[in-house]
NUNU-761878 format. One record per residue (C-alpha): x, y, z; residue in one letter. Coordinates in Angstrom, 1 decimal, always signed. Layout:
BEGIN
> X_Y_Z_A
...
// end
This chain:
BEGIN
> -25.3_-2.0_-21.6_X
> -22.3_-3.9_-20.5_X
> -18.8_-2.2_-19.8_X
> -15.6_-3.1_-18.0_X
> -14.2_-1.1_-15.0_X
> -10.4_-2.1_-14.8_X
> -8.0_-0.7_-12.0_X
> -4.2_-0.4_-12.4_X
> -1.5_-0.3_-9.8_X
> +0.8_+1.8_-11.9_X
> +3.0_+3.5_-9.4_X
> +3.7_+3.9_-5.6_X
> +2.0_+7.3_-5.8_X
> +0.4_+9.7_-8.2_X
> +0.9_+13.7_-8.3_X
> -2.9_+14.5_-8.2_X
> -2.4_+18.3_-8.3_X
> -0.2_+18.3_-11.4_X
> -2.4_+15.6_-13.1_X
> -5.4_+17.7_-12.6_X
> -3.7_+20.8_-14.1_X
> -2.6_+18.7_-17.3_X
> -5.9_+16.6_-17.8_X
> -8.1_+18.3_-20.4_X
> -11.3_+17.8_-18.1_X
> -12.9_+19.0_-14.9_X
> -13.2_+16.5_-12.0_X
> -17.0_+15.6_-11.2_X
> -15.7_+14.6_-7.9_X
> -12.4_+15.7_-6.0_X
> -10.8_+14.7_-2.7_X
> -7.4_+15.2_-1.5_X
> -6.4_+11.4_-2.5_X
> -9.0_+10.9_-5.4_X
> -10.0_+12.7_-8.6_X
> -13.0_+11.5_-10.4_X
> -13.9_+12.4_-14.0_X
> -17.1_+11.8_-16.1_X
> -15.2_+11.9_-19.5_X
> -18.6_+11.4_-21.4_X
> -22.0_+9.7_-20.8_X
> -20.2_+6.2_-20.4_X
> -16.5_+6.6_-20.0_X
> -15.4_+7.2_-16.4_X
> -12.2_+7.8_-14.9_X
> -10.8_+7.9_-11.1_X
> -7.3_+8.9_-10.1_X
> -6.1_+7.8_-6.6_X
> -3.1_+9.4_-4.8_X
> -2.0_+5.7_-3.7_X
> -0.9_+5.0_-7.4_X
> -3.9_+3.4_-8.8_X
> -5.9_+4.7_-12.0_X
> -9.4_+3.2_-12.6_X
> -11.2_+3.5_-16.0_X
> -14.7_+2.5_-17.1_X
> -15.5_+1.7_-20.7_X
> -11.7_+2.5_-21.9_X
> -10.6_+0.3_-24.7_X
> -7.1_-1.0_-24.7_X
> -6.0_+1.9_-27.2_X
> -7.4_+4.5_-24.9_X
> -6.0_+3.0_-21.9_X
> -2.6_+2.7_-23.1_X
> -2.8_+6.5_-24.2_X
> -4.0_+7.5_-20.8_X
> -1.3_+5.4_-18.8_X
> +1.4_+7.1_-21.0_X
> +0.0_+10.4_-20.3_X
> +0.1_+9.8_-16.7_X
> +3.7_+8.5_-16.2_X
> +5.3_+11.9_-15.6_X
> +3.1_+12.5_-12.7_X
> +3.9_+9.0_-11.4_X
> +6.5_+8.3_-8.4_X
> +8.3_+5.0_-8.8_X
> +6.6_+3.5_-11.7_X
> +5.8_-0.3_-11.3_X
> +6.4_-3.1_-13.4_X
> +4.5_-5.5_-14.0_X
> +1.4_-3.5_-13.2_X
> -1.1_-5.1_-10.9_X
> -4.8_-5.1_-12.2_X
> -8.5_-5.7_-11.1_X
> -11.6_-5.7_-13.1_X
> -15.4_-5.9_-12.8_X
> -18.2_-6.4_-15.3_X
> -20.6_-3.5_-15.1_X
> -24.3_-3.7_-16.8_X
> -25.5_-0.2_-16.5_X
> -29.1_-1.2_-17.9_X
> -30.2_-4.2_-16.1_X
> -33.9_-4.7_-14.7_X
> -32.6_-5.3_-11.2_X
> -29.8_-4.7_-9.1_X
> -27.6_-7.6_-8.7_X
> -23.8_-8.6_-7.5_X
> -22.2_-11.5_-9.0_X
> -18.6_-12.8_-9.1_X
> -17.0_-10.0_-10.6_X
> -20.0_-8.6_-12.1_X
> -22.4_-5.9_-11.0_X
> -25.8_-5.2_-12.6_X
> -27.4_-1.4_-12.1_X
> -30.8_-0.5_-13.0_X
> -29.5_+3.0_-14.0_X
> -26.3_+4.6_-14.5_X
> -25.8_+7.1_-11.8_X
> -22.1_+8.9_-11.6_X
> -22.0_+8.4_-7.9_X
> -22.7_+4.7_-8.0_X
> -19.9_+4.6_-10.9_X
> -17.6_+6.3_-8.6_X
> -18.0_+3.9_-5.7_X
> -17.6_+0.9_-7.9_X
> -14.5_+2.6_-9.3_X
> -13.2_+3.2_-5.9_X
> -14.0_-0.5_-4.7_X
> -12.2_-1.9_-7.7_X
> -9.0_+0.4_-7.1_X
> -9.0_-0.4_-3.5_X
> -8.8_-4.2_-4.3_X
> -5.6_-3.8_-6.6_X
> -4.2_-1.7_-4.0_X
> -4.5_-4.2_-1.5_X
> -2.7_-6.9_-3.6_X
> +0.2_-4.6_-3.9_X
> +0.2_-3.8_-0.3_X
> -0.1_-7.6_+0.4_X
> +2.8_-8.4_-1.9_X
> +4.9_-5.5_-0.1_X
> +4.0_-7.0_+3.3_X
> +4.7_-10.7_+2.3_X
> +8.1_-9.5_+1.3_X
> +8.8_-7.8_+4.7_X
> +7.5_-11.0_+6.5_X
> +9.8_-13.2_+4.4_X
> +12.9_-11.1_+5.1_X
> +12.0_-10.9_+8.8_X
> +11.6_-14.7_+9.0_X
> +15.0_-15.2_+7.5_X
> +16.6_-13.2_+10.3_X
> +14.5_-14.7_+13.1_X
> +15.5_-18.5_+11.7_X
> +19.1_-17.3_+11.9_X
> +18.6_-16.2_+15.3_X
> +16.9_-19.5_+16.0_X
> +19.9_-21.5_+14.6_X
> +22.9_-19.2_+15.8_X
> +21.8_-17.4_+18.8_X
> +22.6_-14.2_+17.2_X
> +21.4_-11.9_+14.3_X
> +23.4_-12.7_+11.2_X
> +24.1_-9.2_+10.3_X
> +26.4_-6.3_+11.6_X
> +25.1_-3.4_+13.4_X
> +25.1_-1.2_+10.3_X
> +23.5_-3.4_+7.9_X
> +20.7_-4.2_+10.7_X
> +20.0_-0.5_+11.2_X
> +19.6_+0.1_+7.4_X
> +17.3_-3.1_+7.3_X
> +15.2_-1.7_+10.3_X
> +15.0_+1.6_+8.6_X
> +14.1_+0.2_+5.1_X
> +11.5_-1.8_+6.8_X
> +10.1_+0.9_+9.0_X
> +9.9_+3.1_+5.8_X
> +7.7_+0.8_+4.0_X
> +5.9_-0.2_+6.9_X
> +4.9_+3.6_+7.4_X
> +3.9_+3.9_+3.6_X
> +1.7_+1.0_+3.9_X
> +0.1_+2.3_+7.1_X
> -0.3_+5.7_+5.7_X
> -2.5_+4.6_+3.0_X
> -4.4_+2.0_+4.5_X
> -6.7_+4.4_+6.2_X
> -8.2_+5.6_+2.9_X
> -9.9_+1.9_+2.6_X
> -12.8_+3.2_+4.9_X
> -16.2_+3.6_+3.1_X
> -16.5_+7.1_+1.9_X
> -19.0_+9.3_+3.9_X
> -21.6_+9.8_+1.0_X
> -22.5_+5.9_+1.4_X
> -23.8_+6.5_+5.0_X
> -26.2_+9.1_+3.6_X
> -27.6_+7.2_+0.7_X
> -29.0_+3.7_+1.1_X
> -28.0_+2.6_-2.6_X
> -24.6_+3.8_-2.5_X
> -24.2_+2.0_+0.9_X
> -25.7_-1.2_-0.6_X
> -23.2_-1.0_-3.7_X
> -20.2_-0.2_-1.3_X
> -21.1_-3.0_+1.1_X
> -21.5_-5.6_-1.8_X
> -18.5_-4.8_-3.4_X
> -16.5_-4.7_-0.2_X
> -17.9_-8.6_+0.3_X
> -17.0_-9.4_-3.4_X
> -13.5_-8.4_-3.2_X
> -13.1_-9.5_+0.2_X
> -11.8_-6.1_+1.0_X
> -12.1_-6.2_+4.9_X
> -10.8_-9.5_+5.3_X
> -7.5_-8.9_+3.2_X
> -7.2_-5.3_+5.0_X
> -7.3_-7.0_+8.3_X
> -4.6_-9.6_+7.1_X
> -2.3_-6.9_+5.9_X
> -2.9_-5.2_+9.4_X
> -2.2_-8.3_+11.3_X
> +1.1_-9.1_+9.3_X
> +2.2_-5.6_+9.8_X
> +1.8_-6.0_+13.4_X
> +4.0_-9.2_+13.3_X
> +6.7_-7.1_+11.5_X
> +6.4_-4.7_+14.0_X
> +7.0_-6.9_+16.9_X
> +10.1_-8.5_+15.3_X
> +11.3_-5.1_+14.5_X
> +11.3_-4.1_+18.1_X
> +12.9_-7.3_+19.1_X
> +15.6_-6.6_+16.4_X
> +16.2_-3.0_+17.9_X
> +16.7_-4.4_+21.5_X
> +19.3_-6.7_+20.3_X
> +21.0_-4.2_+18.4_X
> +21.0_-1.8_+21.5_X
> +22.2_-4.8_+23.5_X
> +25.0_-5.7_+21.3_X
> +26.1_-1.9_+21.3_X
> +25.9_-1.7_+25.1_X
> +27.9_-4.9_+25.3_X
> +30.5_-3.5_+23.2_X
> +30.7_-0.2_+25.1_X
> +31.2_-2.5_+28.2_X
> +34.0_-4.2_+26.5_X
> +35.7_-1.0_+25.7_X
> +35.5_+0.4_+29.1_X
> +36.9_-2.6_+30.4_X
> +39.7_-2.5_+28.0_X
> +40.5_+1.1_+28.8_X
> +40.5_+0.2_+32.5_X
> +43.1_-2.5_+31.9_X
> +45.1_-0.5_+30.0_X
> +45.2_+2.3_+32.6_X
> +45.9_-0.4_+35.1_X
> +48.9_-1.7_+33.2_X
> +50.2_+1.8_+32.5_X
> +50.2_+2.3_+36.6_X
> +51.9_-1.1_+36.9_X
> +54.6_-0.4_+34.5_X
> +55.2_+3.4_+35.9_X
> +55.8_+1.6_+39.5_X
> +57.8_-1.2_+38.1_X
> +60.0_+1.4_+36.1_X
// end
């Protein structure tokens, strides 16, 4: 039987504890950043703390109902929603991975969980890639202004706010990137490991992960430079203030002697 697994990046994060209490089913697998449900024999659901929900064999009506149900447990809902999907054949005569397809010889819940996990990671990497690209674009604008004018084209307060906003976003991305490691269970089961490695290759997860990490490192280097320039600007301003105060004191002394 062929069914579709779809992942949506619906928010910046999801409150898993609150969702677990409200959802009318018990999770088949539970982690601090993941809830996996076997809703029935075919339908499966994974919800991830980093704002992604993955569904297997959900039609459009059920998908829309579930997404509406989840909205109260989401922080910073996203529009438009990024999505990723893969077609799963749960009754094939062989195991095979193709372009956005996977064929299984039997329907094992743990295998389905690994499939939903990898699809969710793919859509999450798309989301973080967009955020990182926006950081780089804004950083390049400031470096280009620095090249043209020999100074940062922002006041000290605006620059500090930009640095703070950029660091917050960078930290949020970095905090969630660690979750893209293979789960421990794949090291203990050859079939799960085969599925996990194959899907990571299909979705280019490792390459995309490294690209985001390298781009964040570029952002960090530029932020360090900007912070040094802001600090230098403040030091220079303090030096001029000290010089001005000394001049005022000297003028006062001269005026006192002349009078």
